[in-house]
Structures are given as C-alpha cells and as structure tokens.
C-alpha positions as CSV (number, residue, x, y, z in Angstrom):
1,M,55.5,94.2,107.6
2,E,59.1,95.4,107.8
3,Y,61.1,95.0,110.9
4,E,64.7,94.9,112.2
5,I,65.9,91.8,114.1
6,I,68.4,91.7,116.9
7,R,69.4,88.2,117.9
8,S,70.9,87.4,121.3
9,K,71.1,84.8,124.0
10,R,67.6,85.4,125.1
11,R,64.7,82.9,125.6
12,T,61.8,84.9,124.2
13,V,60.8,87.1,121.3
14,S,59.9,90.7,122.0
15,L,58.7,93.7,120.0
16,Q,59.5,97.3,120.2
17,V,58.0,100.1,118.2
18,R,60.5,103.0,118.1
19,R,59.5,106.6,118.3
20,D,59.9,106.9,114.5
21,G,57.4,104.0,114.1
22,S,60.0,101.4,113.0
23,V,59.7,97.9,114.4
24,L,62.4,96.1,116.3
25,V,62.2,92.4,117.1
26,R,64.5,90.9,119.7
27,A,64.8,87.1,119.2
28,P,66.7,84.1,120.5
29,L,69.7,83.1,118.4
30,R,68.0,79.9,117.2
31,A,64.5,81.3,116.5
32,S,63.6,80.6,112.9
33,E,62.6,83.4,110.4
34,K,59.2,81.7,110.1
35,A,58.6,81.7,113.9
36,I,59.6,85.4,114.0
37,D,57.3,86.3,111.1
38,E,54.4,84.5,112.8
39,F,55.1,86.3,116.0
40,V,55.1,89.7,114.3
41,L,51.9,88.8,112.3
42,K,50.2,87.7,115.6
43,H,51.0,91.1,117.1
44,E,50.2,93.2,114.0
45,N,47.3,95.1,115.6
46,W,49.4,96.0,118.6
47,I,52.2,97.2,116.4
48,K,49.9,99.3,114.3
49,C,48.4,100.9,117.4
50,K,51.9,101.8,118.7
51,Q,52.9,103.1,115.3
52,E,49.8,105.4,115.3
53,I,50.8,106.7,118.8
54,A,54.4,107.3,117.5
55,K,53.0,109.1,114.4
56,N,50.8,111.4,116.5
57,R,53.5,112.2,119.1
58,H,54.0,115.9,119.5
59,I,57.3,115.8,121.4
60,P,60.3,117.1,119.5
61,E,63.2,114.7,119.4
62,D,66.1,117.2,119.2
63,F,66.7,120.4,121.1
64,S,69.4,123.1,121.0
65,E,71.9,123.2,123.9
66,N,70.1,126.2,125.3
67,E,66.7,124.4,125.2
68,V,68.2,121.4,126.9
69,K,69.7,123.5,129.7
70,E,66.3,125.3,130.2
71,L,64.5,121.9,130.3
72,K,67.0,120.5,132.8
73,N,66.5,123.5,135.1
74,K,62.8,123.4,134.7
75,L,62.7,119.7,135.6
76,K,65.0,120.2,138.6
77,E,62.6,122.8,140.0
78,I,59.7,120.5,139.5
79,I,61.1,117.3,140.8
80,T,63.0,118.6,143.9
81,P,59.9,119.2,146.0
82,I,58.2,116.0,144.7
83,L,61.2,113.9,145.6
84,E,61.4,115.5,149.1
85,K,57.7,115.0,149.7
86,Y,57.6,111.3,148.6
87,S,61.0,110.4,150.1
88,N,59.6,111.3,153.5
89,I,56.3,109.5,152.9
90,M,58.0,106.4,151.6
91,G,60.9,106.4,154.1
92,V,63.6,106.3,151.4
93,E,66.3,108.6,150.4
94,P,68.3,108.7,147.2
95,L,72.0,109.4,147.5
96,K,72.2,111.4,144.3
97,I,69.8,112.8,141.8
98,S,70.8,113.4,138.2
99,I,69.1,114.9,135.1
100,N,70.4,113.4,131.9
101,S,69.6,113.3,128.1
102,A,68.2,109.7,128.0
103,K,65.9,109.2,125.0
104,T,64.4,105.8,125.7
105,R,63.5,106.1,129.4
106,F,62.1,108.9,131.6
107,G,63.9,107.7,134.8
108,S,66.1,105.0,136.3
109,C,67.4,104.0,139.7
110,S,70.9,102.5,140.1
111,S,72.0,100.0,142.8
112,K,74.0,102.9,144.3
113,K,70.7,104.7,145.1
114,T,71.2,107.3,142.3
115,L,68.0,108.5,140.6
116,N,68.3,109.6,137.0
117,F,65.7,111.6,135.1
118,S,65.5,112.5,131.4
119,Y,65.2,116.3,130.8
120,R,62.4,115.3,128.3
121,L,60.2,114.5,131.3
122,A,59.8,118.3,131.7
123,L,57.6,118.3,128.6
124,Y,54.9,116.2,130.3
125,P,52.1,117.0,132.7
126,Y,52.9,117.4,136.4
127,E,50.9,114.2,137.2
128,A,53.2,112.2,134.9
129,I,56.3,113.7,136.4
130,E,55.0,112.9,139.9
131,Y,54.4,109.3,138.8
132,V,58.0,108.9,137.5
133,C,59.4,110.3,140.7
134,V,57.4,107.9,142.8
135,H,58.2,105.0,140.5
136,E,62.0,105.6,140.8
137,L,61.7,106.1,144.6
138,A,59.9,102.8,144.9
139,H,63.0,101.2,143.3
140,L,64.9,102.2,146.4
141,R,62.7,99.6,148.2
142,E,62.3,97.1,145.4
143,M,64.9,97.0,142.6
144,N,62.6,95.3,140.2
145,H,59.1,95.4,138.8
146,S,57.6,92.7,140.9
147,K,54.1,92.6,142.3
148,K,55.5,94.0,145.6
149,F,57.0,96.9,143.7
150,W,53.7,97.8,142.0
151,Q,51.9,97.6,145.4
152,I,54.3,100.2,146.7
153,V,53.6,102.5,143.8
154,A,49.9,101.9,144.1
155,S,49.9,102.6,147.8
156,I,51.3,106.1,147.1
157,L,49.6,106.9,143.8
158,P,46.4,104.7,143.5
159,D,45.8,106.3,140.0
160,Y,49.4,105.5,138.8
161,K,48.1,103.6,135.7
162,K,46.3,106.8,134.4
163,R,49.4,108.8,135.1
164,K,51.6,106.3,133.3
165,E,49.4,106.6,130.3
166,L,50.2,110.3,130.1
167,L,53.8,109.4,129.2
168,K,52.6,107.7,126.1
169,K,51.0,110.8,124.6
C-alpha cells in the first residue's frame, strides 16, 4: 500500500486518509521503515474503509467565488440562531464568530473565544451543523477533547455521535 510519511518529534504513529483517498502516515523521527510498514498493514482494513468513504463523497472540493459567498451567507443564517440558543443554554458566549474556507475541519475555537466555521459546513444536514456549533461552544468551557468535554456535548446533544457521523458522508 502506498503512503506518504511525515516525520516529526512525536511519540506515536498516526494515520490519515485524505479526501482524495491518499494515505498519510505521521511518525516519530526514529521510527523504522519496517515498524511503519507493519503499522500500516495492521490498519489496512481501517484505511480501505476510509478510502471507500472518500471515494463515495459527494461534496465538491472547489467552488467559484460566488458559490463561496453564497455558502458563507447561508451558513451564517443557519448558525446564528443555533449559537444564540445554545450559548444561552450552556452559559457561554463567544467573543467573535467567523466563517472561513477551512478544508480539513468544520469548526474550531481559539483561546481568545473566537469560533470559526468552514463554509463547507453549509452543505451538510441541519443536525450536523447543530452538532458542530455545540461542539465548538463546549470548547469555551473545556479547551480540549477530554471526558469532561464530551460529557458537556452529550448533556446538550445526547445523540451527538449520530450527528457527528453525518459529517463523514
């Protein structure tokens, strides 16, 4: 199986299947080629499953400037009431909300309490958008993905795992 390796000062080996189906392996500087090959082989079924998902993805990668503008406007209309509702319920308030062109993540939360959302999120079902909003708002209380963080998300959206799955289609 073909894959690209990025070595860095990390302790563990990780895998990523990109949207185009290519495989990226992140590995420690001292990891041997043999150890990396064995790791990839051990996870071959997982890789093939993710490649199949990538192959069947129906979300276009590139949009015209006009389409991007329309998607940003659409997303802003959708997330504004969601963020208002759940900010009140969760007792948190972002200082700034931004819609960007991120390709590898649907949302993020900065330490300065700025919530960022990719315009691509507008292409997904309402339930998935609502999940991403709650996920990012939860980061205003827990800036990590600890057990406590996931408890916060689950207390607001008990079905968050199903909603999260919608983002993989």
